[in-house]
C-alpha positions as CSV (number, residue, x, y, z in Angstrom):
1,M,3.1,57.2,-6.0
2,T,1.0,56.7,-9.1
3,S,-1.3,53.8,-9.4
4,D,-0.9,51.6,-12.5
5,P,-4.1,49.6,-13.1
6,G,-2.2,47.1,-15.2
7,M,0.3,46.5,-12.4
8,T,-2.5,46.1,-9.9
9,L,-4.2,43.5,-12.1
10,R,-1.0,41.6,-12.6
11,V,-0.3,41.5,-8.9
12,A,-3.8,40.3,-8.2
13,R,-3.5,37.5,-10.8
14,L,-0.2,36.5,-9.4
15,E,-1.7,36.3,-5.9
16,N,-4.6,34.3,-7.2
17,D,-2.2,31.9,-9.0
18,T,-0.1,31.5,-5.9
19,E,-3.2,30.7,-3.8
20,S,-4.4,28.2,-6.4
21,I,-1.0,26.5,-6.4
22,Y,-1.1,26.2,-2.7
23,E,-4.6,24.7,-2.9
24,L,-3.4,22.1,-5.5
25,L,-0.4,21.2,-3.4
26,T,-2.6,20.6,-0.3
27,E,-4.9,18.4,-2.5
28,V,-2.0,16.4,-3.8
29,R,-0.6,15.9,-0.3
30,S,-4.0,14.8,0.9
31,T,-4.4,12.3,-2.0
32,Q,-0.8,11.0,-1.3
33,D,-1.7,10.4,2.3
34,D,-4.8,8.5,1.2
35,H,-2.7,6.3,-1.1
36,T,-0.1,5.7,1.6
37,L,-2.9,4.5,4.0
38,R,-4.2,2.2,1.3
39,F,-0.8,0.7,0.6
40,D,-0.3,0.2,4.3
41,R,-3.5,-1.7,4.5
42,M,-2.6,-3.8,1.4
43,E,0.8,-4.6,3.0
44,D,-0.9,-5.7,6.2
45,T,-3.2,-8.0,4.2
46,L,-0.3,-9.5,2.3
47,T,1.5,-10.1,5.6
48,E,-1.6,-11.9,6.9
49,V,-1.7,-14.0,3.7
50,R,2.0,-14.9,4.0
51,S,1.5,-15.9,7.6
52,S,-1.5,-18.1,6.6
53,Q,0.6,-19.7,3.8
54,D,3.4,-20.4,6.3
55,E,0.9,-22.1,8.6
56,H,-0.4,-24.2,5.7
57,T,3.1,-25.2,4.7
58,L,3.8,-26.4,8.2
59,R,0.6,-28.4,8.3
60,F,1.4,-30.0,4.9
61,D,4.9,-30.8,6.1
62,R,3.5,-32.6,9.2
63,I,1.1,-34.5,7.0
64,E,3.8,-35.5,4.7
65,T,6.0,-36.7,7.6
66,I,3.1,-38.8,8.9
67,L,2.3,-40.3,5.5
68,T,6.0,-41.1,5.0
69,E,5.9,-43.0,8.4
70,V,2.7,-44.8,7.5
71,V,4.2,-45.9,4.2
72,R,7.3,-47.0,5.9
73,R,5.3,-49.2,8.3
74,L,3.2,-50.9,5.6
75,P,4.3,-54.4,4.9
76,E,6.2,-54.8,1.7
77,S,4.2,-56.3,-1.2
78,S,5.0,-59.9,-2.2
């Protein structure tokens, strides 16, 4: 079998290109995993904020109920 230097060079370049593509894919997957983790943390934070808002809403509702009762018990103005 005869050796074609041009063919050998092309095969080497293709192998290098293939390896580079795999490295890029690994980097993209790693970056995607980092973003997924960050979005998960943001979602957890938003869940905590919503829970806190719900607690405040309940407290304000109780205050409103108490104030309504206080106003109801006040004597009417003459």
